[in-house]
Every structure is written in C-alpha cells, then in structure tokens.
Gaussian input, Z-matrix of N, CA and C with variables (Angstrom, degrees):
# hf/3-21g

backbone

0 1
 N
 C     1     B1
 C     2     B2     1     A1
 N     3     B3     2     A2     1     D1
 C     4     B4     3     A3     2     D2
 C     5     B5     4     A4     3     D3
 N     6     B6     5     A5     4     D4
 C     7     B7     6     A6     5     D5
 C     8     B8     7     A7     6     D6
 N     9     B9     8     A8     7     D7
 C    10    B10     9     A9     8     D8
 C    11    B11    10    A10     9     D9
 N    12    B12    11    A11    10    D10
 C    13    B13    12    A12    11    D11
 C    14    B14    13    A13    12    D12
 N    15    B15    14    A14    13    D13
 C    16    B16    15    A15    14    D14
 C    17    B17    16    A16    15    D15
 N    18    B18    17    A17    16    D16
 C    19    B19    18    A18    17    D17
 C    20    B20    19    A19    18    D18
 N    21    B21    20    A20    19    D19
 C    22    B22    21    A21    20    D20
 C    23    B23    22    A22    21    D21
 N    24    B24    23    A23    22    D22
 C    25    B25    24    A24    23    D23
 C    26    B26    25    A25    24    D24
 N    27    B27    26    A26    25    D25
 C    28    B28    27    A27    26    D26
 C    29    B29    28    A28    27    D27
 N    30    B30    29    A29    28    D28
 C    31    B31    30    A30    29    D29
 C    32    B32    31    A31    30    D30
 N    33    B33    32    A32    31    D31
 C    34    B34    33    A33    32    D32
 C    35    B35    34    A34    33    D33
 N    36    B36    35    A35    34    D34
 C    37    B37    36    A36    35    D35
 C    38    B38    37    A37    36    D36
 N    39    B39    38    A38    37    D37
 C    40    B40    39    A39    38    D38
 C    41    B41    40    A40    39    D39
 N    42    B42    41    A41    40    D40
 C    43    B43    42    A42    41    D41
 C    44    B44    43    A43    42    D42
 N    45    B45    44    A44    43    D43
 C    46    B46    45    A45    44    D44
 C    47    B47    46    A46    45    D45
 N    48    B48    47    A47    46    D46
 C    49    B49    48    A48    47    D47
 C    50    B50    49    A49    48    D48
 N    51    B51    50    A50    49    D49
 C    52    B52    51    A51    50    D50
 C    53    B53    52    A52    51    D51
 N    54    B54    53    A53    52    D52
 C    55    B55    54    A54    53    D53
 C    56    B56    55    A55    54    D54
 N    57    B57    56    A56    55    D55
 C    58    B58    57    A57    56    D56
 C    59    B59    58    A58    57    D57
 N    60    B60    59    A59    58    D58
 C    61    B61    60    A60    59    D59
 C    62    B62    61    A61    60    D60
 N    63    B63    62    A62    61    D61
 C    64    B64    63    A63    62    D62
 C    65    B65    64    A64    63    D63
 N    66    B66    65    A65    64    D64
 C    67    B67    66    A66    65    D65
 C    68    B68    67    A67    66    D66
 N    69    B69    68    A68    67    D67
 C    70    B70    69    A69    68    D68
 C    71    B71    70    A70    69    D69
 N    72    B72    71    A71    70    D70
 C    73    B73    72    A72    71    D71
 C    74    B74    73    A73    72    D72
 N    75    B75    74    A74    73    D73
 C    76    B76    75    A75    74    D74
 C    77    B77    76    A76    75    D75
 N    78    B78    77    A77    76    D76
 C    79    B79    78    A78    77    D77
 C    80    B80    79    A79    78    D78
 N    81    B81    80    A80    79    D79
 C    82    B82    81    A81    80    D80
 C    83    B83    82    A82    81    D81
 N    84    B84    83    A83    82    D82
 C    85    B85    84    A84    83    D83
 C    86    B86    85    A85    84    D84
 N    87    B87    86    A86    85    D85
 C    88    B88    87    A87    86    D86
 C    89    B89    88    A88    87    D87
 N    90    B90    89    A89    88    D88
 C    91    B91    90    A90    89    D89
 C    92    B92    91    A91    90    D90
 N    93    B93    92    A92    91    D91
 C    94    B94    93    A93    92    D92
 C    95    B95    94    A94    93    D93
 N    96    B96    95    A95    94    D94
 C    97    B97    96    A96    95    D95
 C    98    B98    97    A97    96    D96
 N    99    B99    98    A98    97    D97
 C   100   B100    99    A99    98    D98
 C   101   B101   100   A100    99    D99
 N   102   B102   101   A101   100   D100
 C   103   B103   102   A102   101   D101
 C   104   B104   103   A103   102   D102
 N   105   B105   104   A104   103   D103
 C   106   B106   105   A105   104   D104
 C   107   B107   106   A106   105   D105
 N   108   B108   107   A107   106   D106
 C   109   B109   108   A108   107   D107
 C   110   B110   109   A109   108   D108
 N   111   B111   110   A110   109   D109
 C   112   B112   111   A111   110   D110
 C   113   B113   112   A112   111   D111
 N   114   B114   113   A113   112   D112
 C   115   B115   114   A114   113   D113
 C   116   B116   115   A115   114   D114
 N   117   B117   116   A116   115   D115
 C   118   B118   117   A117   116   D116
 C   119   B119   118   A118   117   D117
 N   120   B120   119   A119   118   D118
 C   121   B121   120   A120   119   D119
 C   122   B122   121   A121   120   D120
 N   123   B123   122   A122   121   D121
 C   124   B124   123   A123   122   D122
 C   125   B125   124   A124   123   D123
 N   126   B126   125   A125   124   D124
 C   127   B127   126   A126   125   D125
 C   128   B128   127   A127   126   D126
 N   129   B129   128   A128   127   D127
 C   130   B130   129   A129   128   D128
 C   131   B131   130   A130   129   D129
 N   132   B132   131   A131   130   D130
 C   133   B133   132   A132   131   D131
 C   134   B134   133   A133   132   D132
 N   135   B135   134   A134   133   D133
 C   136   B136   135   A135   134   D134
 C   137   B137   136   A136   135   D135
 N   138   B138   137   A137   136   D136
 C   139   B139   138   A138   137   D137
 C   140   B140   139   A139   138   D138
 N   141   B141   140   A140   139   D139
 C   142   B142   141   A141   140   D140
 C   143   B143   142   A142   141   D141
 N   144   B144   143   A143   142   D142
 C   145   B145   144   A144   143   D143
 C   146   B146   145   A145   144   D144
 N   147   B147   146   A146   145   D145
 C   148   B148   147   A147   146   D146
 C   149   B149   148   A148   147   D147
 N   150   B150   149   A149   148   D148
 C   151   B151   150   A150   149   D149
 C   152   B152   151   A151   150   D150
 N   153   B153   152   A152   151   D151
 C   154   B154   153   A153   152   D152
 C   155   B155   154   A154   153   D153
 N   156   B156   155   A155   154   D154
 C   157   B157   156   A156   155   D155
 C   158   B158   157   A157   156   D156
 N   159   B159   158   A158   157   D157
 C   160   B160   159   A159   158   D158
 C   161   B161   160   A160   159   D159
 N   162   B162   161   A161   160   D160
 C   163   B163   162   A162   161   D161
 C   164   B164   163   A163   162   D162
 N   165   B165   164   A164   163   D163
 C   166   B166   165   A165   164   D164
 C   167   B167   166   A166   165   D165
 N   168   B168   167   A167   166   D166
 C   169   B169   168   A168   167   D167
 C   170   B170   169   A169   168   D168
 N   171   B171   170   A170   169   D169
 C   172   B172   171   A171   170   D170
 C   173   B173   172   A172   171   D171
 N   174   B174   173   A173   172   D172
 C   175   B175   174   A174   173   D173
 C   176   B176   175   A175   174   D174
 N   177   B177   176   A176   175   D175
 C   178   B178   177   A177   176   D176
 C   179   B179   178   A178   177   D177
 N   180   B180   179   A179   178   D178
 C   181   B181   180   A180   179   D179
 C   182   B182   181   A181   180   D180
 N   183   B183   182   A182   181   D181
 C   184   B184   183   A183   182   D182
 C   185   B185   184   A184   183   D183
 N   186   B186   185   A185   184   D184
 C   187   B187   186   A186   185   D185
 C   188   B188   187   A187   186   D186
 N   189   B189   188   A188   187   D187
 C   190   B190   189   A189   188   D188
 C   191   B191   190   A190   189   D189
 N   192   B192   191   A191   190   D190
 C   193   B193   192   A192   191   D191
 C   194   B194   193   A193   192   D192
 N   195   B195   194   A194   193   D193
 C   196   B196   195   A195   194   D194
 C   197   B197   196   A196   195   D195
 N   198   B198   197   A197   196   D196
 C   199   B199   198   A198   197   D197
 C   200   B200   199   A199   198   D198
 N   201   B201   200   A200   199   D199
 C   202   B202   201   A201   200   D200
 C   203   B203   202   A202   201   D201
 N   204   B204   203   A203   202   D202
 C   205   B205   204   A204   203   D203
 C   206   B206   205   A205   204   D204
 N   207   B207   206   A206   205   D205
 C   208   B208   207   A207   206   D206
 C   209   B209   208   A208   207   D207
 N   210   B210   209   A209   208   D208
 C   211   B211   210   A210   209   D209
 C   212   B212   211   A211   210   D210
 N   213   B213   212   A212   211   D211
 C   214   B214   213   A213   212   D212
 C   215   B215   214   A214   213   D213
 N   216   B216   215   A215   214   D214
 C   217   B217   216   A216   215   D215
 C   218   B218   217   A217   216   D216
 N   219   B219   218   A218   217   D217
 C   220   B220   219   A219   218   D218
 C   221   B221   220   A220   219   D219
 N   222   B222   221   A221   220   D220
 C   223   B223   222   A222   221   D221
 C   224   B224   223   A223   222   D222
 N   225   B225   224   A224   223   D223
 C   226   B226   225   A225   224   D224
 C   227   B227   226   A226   225   D225
 N   228   B228   227   A227   226   D226
 C   229   B229   228   A228   227   D227
 C   230   B230   229   A229   228   D228
 N   231   B231   230   A230   229   D229
 C   232   B232   231   A231   230   D230
 C   233   B233   232   A232   231   D231
 N   234   B234   233   A233   232   D232
 C   235   B235   234   A234   233   D233
 C   236   B236   235   A235   234   D234
 N   237   B237   236   A236   235   D235
 C   238   B238   237   A237   236   D236
 C   239   B239   238   A238   237   D237
 N   240   B240   239   A239   238   D238
 C   241   B241   240   A240   239   D239
 C   242   B242   241   A241   240   D240
 N   243   B243   242   A242   241   D241
 C   244   B244   243   A243   242   D242
 C   245   B245   244   A244   243   D243
 N   246   B246   245   A245   244   D244
 C   247   B247   246   A246   245   D245
 C   248   B248   247   A247   246   D246
 N   249   B249   248   A248   247   D247
 C   250   B250   249   A249   248   D248
 C   251   B251   250   A250   249   D249

   B1=1.4522
   B2=1.5222
   B3=1.3027
   B4=1.4908
   B5=1.5226
   B6=1.2936
   B7=1.4337
   B8=1.5420
   B9=1.3191
   B10=1.4199
   B11=1.5218
   B12=1.3415
   B13=1.4262
   B14=1.5277
   B15=1.3307
   B16=1.4527
   B17=1.5007
   B18=1.3453
   B19=1.4300
   B20=1.5211
   B21=1.3415
   B22=1.4821
   B23=1.5039
   B24=1.3355
   B25=1.4375
   B26=1.5408
   B27=1.3225
   B28=1.4415
   B29=1.5107
   B30=1.3255
   B31=1.4719
   B32=1.5276
   B33=1.3467
   B34=1.4463
   B35=1.5270
   B36=1.2914
   B37=1.4759
   B38=1.5121
   B39=1.2908
   B40=1.4847
   B41=1.5174
   B42=1.3114
   B43=1.4394
   B44=1.5468
   B45=1.3060
   B46=1.4685
   B47=1.5331
   B48=1.3251
   B49=1.4908
   B50=1.4933
   B51=1.3204
   B52=1.4560
   B53=1.5247
   B54=1.3493
   B55=1.4606
   B56=1.5190
   B57=1.3278
   B58=1.4582
   B59=1.4926
   B60=1.3310
   B61=1.4674
   B62=1.5169
   B63=1.3234
   B64=1.4704
   B65=1.4941
   B66=1.3241
   B67=1.4758
   B68=1.5235
   B69=1.3368
   B70=1.4539
   B71=1.5251
   B72=1.3407
   B73=1.4820
   B74=1.5222
   B75=1.3144
   B76=1.4675
   B77=1.5308
   B78=1.3660
   B79=1.4575
   B80=1.5061
   B81=1.2868
   B82=1.4562
   B83=1.5232
   B84=1.3201
   B85=1.4642
   B86=1.5017
   B87=1.3139
   B88=1.4665
   B89=1.4897
   B90=1.3539
   B91=1.4432
   B92=1.5281
   B93=1.2799
   B94=1.4566
   B95=1.5317
   B96=1.3193
   B97=1.4568
   B98=1.5068
   B99=1.3432
   B100=1.4353
   B101=1.5094
   B102=1.2800
   B103=1.4971
   B104=1.4940
   B105=1.3543
   B106=1.4787
   B107=1.5410
   B108=1.3294
   B109=1.4436
   B110=1.5456
   B111=1.3092
   B112=1.4447
   B113=1.5240
   B114=1.3314
   B115=1.4655
   B116=1.5137
   B117=1.3273
   B118=1.4702
   B119=1.4806
   B120=1.3482
   B121=1.4936
   B122=1.5274
   B123=1.3144
   B124=1.4864
   B125=1.5294
   B126=1.3087
   B127=1.4835
   B128=1.5255
   B129=1.3053
   B130=1.4885
   B131=1.5158
   B132=1.3487
   B133=1.4807
   B134=1.4987
   B135=1.3143
   B136=1.4592
   B137=1.5300
   B138=1.3058
   B139=1.4559
   B140=1.5240
   B141=1.3447
   B142=1.4639
   B143=1.5357
   B144=1.3535
   B145=1.4482
   B146=1.5285
   B147=1.3326
   B148=1.4718
   B149=1.4964
   B150=1.3224
   B151=1.4721
   B152=1.5153
   B153=1.2977
   B154=1.4694
   B155=1.5303
   B156=1.3241
   B157=1.4869
   B158=1.4906
   B159=1.3185
   B160=1.4591
   B161=1.5344
   B162=1.3428
   B163=1.4541
   B164=1.5265
   B165=1.3308
   B166=1.4534
   B167=1.5377
   B168=1.3234
   B169=1.4479
   B170=1.5087
   B171=1.3666
   B172=1.4682
   B173=1.5451
   B174=1.3246
   B175=1.4494
   B176=1.5350
   B177=1.3276
   B178=1.4536
   B179=1.5001
   B180=1.3340
   B181=1.4414
   B182=1.5436
   B183=1.3300
   B184=1.4479
   B185=1.5454
   B186=1.3650
   B187=1.4284
   B188=1.5424
   B189=1.3283
   B190=1.4838
   B191=1.5325
   B192=1.3311
   B193=1.4650
   B194=1.5129
   B195=1.3084
   B196=1.4725
   B197=1.4924
   B198=1.3158
   B199=1.4299
   B200=1.5129
   B201=1.3452
   B202=1.4609
   B203=1.5280
   B204=1.2960
   B205=1.4746
   B206=1.5130
   B207=1.3139
   B208=1.4500
   B209=1.5261
   B210=1.3271
   B211=1.4631
   B212=1.5177
   B213=1.3026
   B214=1.4549
   B215=1.5262
   B216=1.3209
   B217=1.4470
   B218=1.5318
   B219=1.3291
   B220=1.4520
   B221=1.5349
   B222=1.3102
   B223=1.4708
   B224=1.5383
   B225=1.3215
   B226=1.4723
   B227=1.5065
   B228=1.3178
   B229=1.4645
   B230=1.5043
   B231=1.3062
   B232=1.4591
   B233=1.4903
   B234=1.3045
   B235=1.4656
   B236=1.5260
   B237=1.2943
   B238=1.4500
   B239=1.5103
   B240=1.3551
   B241=1.4680
   B242=1.5295
   B243=1.3076
   B244=1.4584
   B245=1.5252
   B246=1.3059
   B247=1.4812
   B248=1.5260
   B249=1.2928
   B250=1.4620
   B251=1.5086
   A1=110.74
   A2=113.32
   A3=118.87
   A4=111.43
   A5=113.62
   A6=121.37
   A7=108.17
   A8=118.35
   A9=123.28
   A10=108.58
   A11=117.21
   A12=123.28
   A13=107.21
   A14=116.31
   A15=120.78
   A16=106.78
   A17=116.46
   A18=124.06
   A19=110.45
   A20=116.15
   A21=118.86
   A22=109.97
   A23=115.36
   A24=120.71
   A25=108.40
   A26=116.84
   A27=122.79
   A28=113.06
   A29=115.69
   A30=120.63
   A31=109.49
   A32=117.77
   A33=120.29
   A34=115.81
   A35=120.93
   A36=123.12
   A37=111.19
   A38=119.32
   A39=122.60
   A40=108.40
   A41=117.01
   A42=122.05
   A43=111.16
   A44=116.07
   A45=121.86
   A46=109.52
   A47=118.73
   A48=119.71
   A49=111.42
   A50=117.51
   A51=121.31
   A52=110.98
   A53=116.57
   A54=120.66
   A55=111.62
   A56=119.93
   A57=121.88
   A58=110.63
   A59=118.09
   A60=121.53
   A61=110.44
   A62=117.36
   A63=121.65
   A64=110.55
   A65=117.11
   A66=121.27
   A67=111.96
   A68=116.33
   A69=120.47
   A70=110.62
   A71=117.60
   A72=121.08
   A73=112.51
   A74=117.92
   A75=121.71
   A76=111.55
   A77=116.27
   A78=119.18
   A79=113.06
   A80=118.60
   A81=122.78
   A82=116.24
   A83=117.58
   A84=119.82
   A85=113.03
   A86=115.16
   A87=122.78
   A88=111.25
   A89=118.25
   A90=124.00
   A91=110.99
   A92=114.84
   A93=122.02
   A94=105.56
   A95=117.86
   A96=120.86
   A97=109.06
   A98=116.08
   A99=121.00
   A100=111.34
   A101=115.35
   A102=122.64
   A103=107.13
   A104=116.34
   A105=120.99
   A106=108.07
   A107=116.51
   A108=121.67
   A109=111.97
   A110=118.53
   A111=122.83
   A112=114.46
   A113=116.51
   A114=124.08
   A115=114.64
   A116=117.15
   A117=119.29
   A118=112.40
   A119=117.05
   A120=118.68
   A121=108.63
   A122=117.63
   A123=120.83
   A124=110.75
   A125=115.02
   A126=120.03
   A127=109.46
   A128=118.04
   A129=121.84
   A130=114.18
   A131=114.57
   A132=119.41
   A133=115.20
   A134=116.43
   A135=123.59
   A136=110.30
   A137=116.78
   A138=121.23
   A139=109.09
   A140=115.33
   A141=121.54
   A142=113.48
   A143=116.74
   A144=118.45
   A145=110.54
   A146=114.33
   A147=119.26
   A148=106.54
   A149=116.09
   A150=122.17
   A151=111.85
   A152=118.84
   A153=121.65
   A154=109.07
   A155=114.17
   A156=122.14
   A157=107.38
   A158=116.97
   A159=119.98
   A160=105.79
   A161=115.09
   A162=120.66
   A163=107.51
   A164=114.79
   A165=123.68
   A166=108.60
   A167=117.65
   A168=119.10
   A169=110.74
   A170=116.13
   A171=121.64
   A172=111.68
   A173=117.27
   A174=122.13
   A175=111.09
   A176=117.46
   A177=122.00
   A178=114.50
   A179=117.77
   A180=122.92
   A181=110.94
   A182=115.28
   A183=120.32
   A184=107.53
   A185=116.28
   A186=121.25
   A187=112.86
   A188=113.91
   A189=118.31
   A190=109.07
   A191=114.31
   A192=122.70
   A193=109.40
   A194=116.50
   A195=123.49
   A196=108.69
   A197=120.03
   A198=122.14
   A199=113.70
   A200=116.82
   A201=120.80
   A202=108.29
   A203=115.87
   A204=120.41
   A205=110.00
   A206=116.54
   A207=124.35
   A208=110.32
   A209=116.86
   A210=118.73
   A211=110.14
   A212=116.01
   A213=123.20
   A214=109.61
   A215=118.35
   A216=121.83
   A217=112.37
   A218=116.17
   A219=122.40
   A220=109.59
   A221=115.57
   A222=119.93
   A223=112.12
   A224=114.74
   A225=118.23
   A226=112.64
   A227=117.41
   A228=120.64
   A229=111.65
   A230=118.55
   A231=121.78
   A232=112.98
   A233=119.13
   A234=122.49
   A235=108.12
   A236=119.01
   A237=120.93
   A238=112.28
   A239=116.19
   A240=120.73
   A241=109.66
   A242=116.90
   A243=120.19
   A244=110.71
   A245=117.76
   A246=121.02
   A247=112.19
   A248=118.97
   A249=121.66
   A250=111.90
   D1=142.51
   D2=-178.34
   D3=-103.31
   D4=-149.75
   D5=-172.84
   D6=-127.88
   D7=127.66
   D8=175.15
   D9=-109.11
   D10=132.08
   D11=176.69
   D12=-114.25
   D13=128.12
   D14=179.88
   D15=-117.79
   D16=121.94
   D17=172.99
   D18=-98.10
   D19=113.19
   D20=-175.87
   D21=-105.45
   D22=124.90
   D23=174.51
   D24=-85.84
   D25=120.70
   D26=179.95
   D27=-102.61
   D28=-0.98
   D29=-178.45
   D30=-87.14
   D31=108.60
   D32=-173.17
   D33=-63.10
   D34=-23.65
   D35=-175.59
   D36=-87.01
   D37=-11.42
   D38=-178.91
   D39=-102.90
   D40=121.01
   D41=179.97
   D42=-72.79
   D43=169.15
   D44=-176.44
   D45=-62.01
   D46=-38.91
   D47=179.42
   D48=-62.36
   D49=-42.49
   D50=176.35
   D51=-60.83
   D52=-44.89
   D53=-179.72
   D54=-62.99
   D55=-41.36
   D56=176.54
   D57=-61.13
   D58=-45.77
   D59=179.08
   D60=-59.42
   D61=-46.86
   D62=178.53
   D63=-59.24
   D64=-51.27
   D65=-176.82
   D66=-56.39
   D67=-44.05
   D68=179.32
   D69=-67.86
   D70=-37.51
   D71=179.94
   D72=-62.68
   D73=-31.12
   D74=-179.30
   D75=-92.42
   D76=7.17
   D77=178.29
   D78=80.04
   D79=26.41
   D80=-176.55
   D81=-63.15
   D82=-17.86
   D83=175.69
   D84=80.11
   D85=-170.20
   D86=-176.95
   D87=-84.08
   D88=110.05
   D89=-177.74
   D90=-135.97
   D91=171.37
   D92=170.65
   D93=-90.32
   D94=127.06
   D95=-178.29
   D96=-96.06
   D97=141.05
   D98=174.58
   D99=-142.46
   D100=150.51
   D101=-179.65
   D102=-116.77
   D103=125.87
   D104=-179.65
   D105=-111.81
   D106=76.34
   D107=-175.52
   D108=-76.31
   D109=-20.25
   D110=-179.98
   D111=-105.69
   D112=10.21
   D113=178.28
   D114=62.04
   D115=24.42
   D116=-179.64
   D117=-68.43
   D118=-41.24
   D119=-179.74
   D120=-69.27
   D121=-42.23
   D122=178.68
   D123=-54.95
   D124=-46.38
   D125=-177.62
   D126=-69.45
   D127=-48.91
   D128=-177.61
   D129=-59.70
   D130=-39.40
   D131=-179.52
   D132=-96.86
   D133=1.31
   D134=-179.73
   D135=55.91
   D136=49.50
   D137=178.36
   D138=-75.95
   D139=131.05
   D140=-176.18
   D141=-108.49
   D142=-14.86
   D143=-179.54
   D144=-153.58
   D145=151.27
   D146=176.78
   D147=-67.91
   D148=150.12
   D149=-178.18
   D150=85.87
   D151=7.28
   D152=-179.33
   D153=-66.42
   D154=145.68
   D155=174.33
   D156=-116.39
   D157=126.69
   D158=176.74
   D159=-131.70
   D160=128.60
   D161=178.33
   D162=-113.52
   D163=126.85
   D164=-177.27
   D165=-116.64
   D166=133.63
   D167=179.90
   D168=-81.56
   D169=-179.03
   D170=-174.83
   D171=-64.70
   D172=-23.00
   D173=-179.80
   D174=-86.38
   D175=0.22
   D176=179.31
   D177=83.52
   D178=12.56
   D179=178.47
   D180=-93.85
   D181=135.94
   D182=179.14
   D183=-71.68
   D184=128.91
   D185=179.67
   D186=-115.27
   D187=-9.53
   D188=177.72
   D189=-160.21
   D190=145.38
   D191=177.14
   D192=-147.12
   D193=135.78
   D194=176.97
   D195=-142.45
   D196=132.94
   D197=-179.13
   D198=-97.29
   D199=11.52
   D200=177.96
   D201=-145.62
   D202=-169.04
   D203=-179.17
   D204=-58.38
   D205=130.29
   D206=179.80
   D207=-102.67
   D208=128.31
   D209=-179.34
   D210=-71.95
   D211=156.72
   D212=-177.97
   D213=-55.77
   D214=-49.05
   D215=-176.21
   D216=-60.99
   D217=-42.67
   D218=-179.78
   D219=-65.12
   D220=-45.76
   D221=178.95
   D222=-64.32
   D223=-42.19
   D224=177.60
   D225=-59.55
   D226=-43.02
   D227=176.06
   D228=-62.72
   D229=-43.24
   D230=178.12
   D231=-63.66
   D232=-40.09
   D233=179.70
   D234=-68.58
   D235=-44.35
   D236=178.49
   D237=-58.91
   D238=-39.78
   D239=176.69
   D240=-63.07
   D241=-39.99
   D242=-177.10
   D243=-68.54
   D244=-32.99
   D245=-176.80
   D246=-80.46
   D247=-14.26
   D248=-179.92
   D249=-86.30

C-alpha cells in the first residue's frame, strides 16, 4: 500500500480549478483535490484553521495534527508513523 495525499479546499468562494492552480503554484505536488463547500470535512476532522495538516493512518486513526505550517522533517516523521 502506498500513500494518498488529499488537498482539501475549505474556501467556499474559490472553485476547484482555482484551488488546483494555487496548489500547483506553491509546489503542492501530486495530490487528490477536494472541495469542501459545505464544511463537512472541517466539521468531521475538527479543523480550526486554514493550512491545517492532518495525517491519518490506514486504520483511519489520526496520528498527527498541526494548525499551521508543518516542517518537512515533522511531516516526514508523521507520515512514516502512519505507514507503519
């Protein structure tokens, strides 16, 4: 099994095409794009701020959460933990 990264746009005024363009412009890489126009993801994952990073393992358990910019090293460690 590999790794899936989902980039969720929570800004209701920006369409999915705008979000994809933005994500690619900031070097976001190859991800699954999603639009949360009804705040379902925000509510389900209890997101408190834009730019949040949440890592979920294969069993669906949250193994990492950050409400601001996450450094590469911290994110790498969280992803490795999720994959084990």
